[in-house]
C-alpha positions in Angstrom: 1.6 -3.5 12.2 1.4 -4.0 15.8 0.7 -7.2 16.3 2.7 -8.2 13.4 5.7 -7.3 15.3 4.5 -7.6 18.8 4.8 -12.1 17.2 7.8 -11.4 14.4 10.0 -8.8 16.0 12.1 -11.1 17.9 12.9 -13.4 14.4 13.5 -10.6 11.2 16.5 -9.7 10.0 18.0 -6.6 9.9 17.3 -6.0 6.6 13.4 -7.2 7.9 13.7 -4.6 10.0 14.8 -1.1 8.0 11.8 -2.8 6.0 9.3 -2.6 8.3 10.3 1.2 10.2 9.4 2.1 6.7 5.7 0.0 5.9 3.5 2.4 8.0 5.1 5.8 5.8 5.1 3.7 2.4 1.5 2.7 2.8 0.7 6.7 4.1 2.7 7.6 0.7 0.6 4.8 -1.1 -2.0 6.3 -0.4 -1.5 9.5 -0.5 -0.6 8.3 -4.3 -3.6 6.9 -5.5 -5.4 10.0 -3.9 -3.7 12.1 -6.1 -5.0 10.0 -8.9 -8.5 9.3 -7.9 -9.1 13.0 -7.6 -7.6 13.7 -11.5 -9.8 11.4 -12.6 -12.4 12.7 -11.1 -11.5 15.9 -12.7 -11.7 14.6 -16.0 -15.7 13.3 -15.3 -16.4 16.3 -14.0 -15.5 18.5 -16.5 -16.4 15.7 -19.3 -20.3 16.1 -17.8 -22.4 17.6 -20.7 -23.4 21.0 -19.0 -24.1 24.8 -20.5 -23.6 24.7 -24.0 -22.9 21.8 -26.4 -19.2 21.9 -25.9 -17.6 19.1 -23.7 -13.3 18.5 -22.6 -13.5 15.6 -24.6 -11.7 13.0 -21.4 -13.4 10.3 -22.5 
């Protein structure tokens, strides 16, 4: 991000500057959302693995 800033800071419009100011936070939130989704998928998969007894979760 710093390299991008160095190369373009003097050419950015006010709306682009606003986007740039929020880009790092937006990327962090997106990664946290992806982590939550992947954790949910992992829980579904692990609960559907054969375990003790014939009953399965039925997620897949």
